N, C-alpha and C positions, 0 to 999 in steps of 0.2 A: 504494500499500500503505499504510496506517496502523499503526503500531506503539506499544506502551504503554511508558511510561518507568517503568523498575523501577530506576533507579541507586540510590534512595534505600534500598532493600532492602540493598543491602552494608553498611549502617551496623548491621544487625540480624545480621550474620553471626555474631556471638558466640552467638547464642541458639539454642535447640533446633532438630532439625528438623522440629519443629511449624512454625516460620516457614516452611521450604521447602514444606512440603506446602501449607500455605494461599496461598503464592505461586503454586503451580501449579495449584491450584484456580480461584484469582481470576483469573488469566491465561487459563485455558480457558473460564471463565464470562464473563468480559469480551468475550472473541472471539465466543462464540457471541451475547451481547445486541448486538454490533456488527453482526453477522450480519442477525440478525431487524431491527433498526432500520433498516439500510441498506436492506434488501430492502422493507421497507414504505414507506420514504420514496421509494423509487425507483419503487415501484409507483403511489402517489399522485401523484407530482411527473409523472411521465410518463403518466398515464393509462392505465394498462396492463391489459389484461383476463387476460393471463396473465404469469406472469415463470418463467422456466426458471432453471437454476442457473449464474449468472454470479457466484457470489459462493463463495470458499472459504476456509476457514481453516486456518492453519498454527499449531501450539503447537511451541514448542522450550524445551529445558532445557539450557543449555551454561554451563559454570563459575559457576552460580549465578546466571547471567541469564537471566532469565524472559521469554519472548519470545512474544507473539501478534501474528499478523500475518493482514490477511485481502486476498485477492486478490479484485480488482472487475473483471471483464471488460466493456471499454467498448467493443468491436465494435458495429457497426451492427445493429440489431433489424431483422428484416423486418416490414413495414409490418402485415401482419396480426395483429400482437401488440398493434396500438395499438386495436383495435376490428372489429367484424364489417364485412367487406369487402362494398359495395354496388356492383354493376354498374348504373350510370347508362346513359342513351340515347347510343349510338355507342360510342366506345373510352373512355370516362371511368370512373374506378372512385374512389368515395368511402369512405375510411376514418375515422371521426371526423370531425373538422372539416376533413380533407384531401383534396384530388380529385388523382387522378393522369392525365395525360392519355396517349394512348396506351398503354392498360394493360387487362387484363382479368384475370377470377378464375379460377382452376383448382384443383378441388378433387384435395386430393391423399392418399395413403393409402387409407383406406376409404371415400373420399369425403366425410370430416366435415372436414378440414381445410381451409379456403379460404385460398389464397395468391395474393398480386397478382404480376401479373408485366408488365412493359412491354416494349414493342417498340422497339427502338432500332438506328440504322445505324451500326456501329462503322467501317466503310470508304467512309463515303460519298464519292463523287466518284471512285471507283475501279469497278473491273470487278466487286468483290465487293462491291458496293452492297446485295446483300440483308439484309433486316431481321433482328435475331436478337431473342432474349427474354432475359430476366434478371429475377430475383426483386427487387421495390421493396424499400428499407432506408431506413432513418431514423439518423441519427446520434444517440447518445446521450451522447457525451463530455462536453459542455459540463455538460449536467444533471447528470452524475454527479460532476463535479469540485465543481459547486455543493454536492451533499449531503454529499460528504465534507468540505468546507471549513466545513459548519456541523455535524456531528457530530466534527471533531476535538479540540473544546474540551472536549466531555462525555466522552472516552474515559477520561483520567487520572482524573478525580474518579469515574467509573464502577468503574474499577480498585481505587481506594483503598476505596469503599464495600463491594464483593464481598469485598477482603484483610480489611477488618473484619469482616464476618460469618463468613466462614470461621475467622479467628483464634479467635472466640467459638465456633464451632462446635466445633473440633478441642480447643481447652483445654477446654471443658467434656465432652469425651467422655474426655479423658486425666485427669482427677481422679477 
């Protein structure tokens, strides 16, 4: 989770409620900016063809502390999210530039979504050595951590920029 440092706003507590409104709007805008920026970075970095909702913003105001947090899901992604699965000869499936052995493509839903499954033997060496199937997934937690590390220094600067814009906007309306 990333959070915006708003401790410096407590110094402005003696000012009217316009500051409070500007801080709330700036925190909300910063959170939305972070969501859009993170989603775009993840999509390009991971070379995803589609990207489902793995980002959820939380905005909170408590005791004049304006907090904006962004939850980022880092669970493994299904392999078909990285490109169109192609069944090669035998039991090999290629998705993007990766190949999976003992795999096959099955179309789910109305036959539009190709999902890659692999055959595996969870109880090899026992009487239950029958092969089972599971969806192929790829971990994304390391790439996500790198993206967060690159965006973290920009968050406070973006909040200050949005805060200044909101102050100008609110004071222009109140005059």
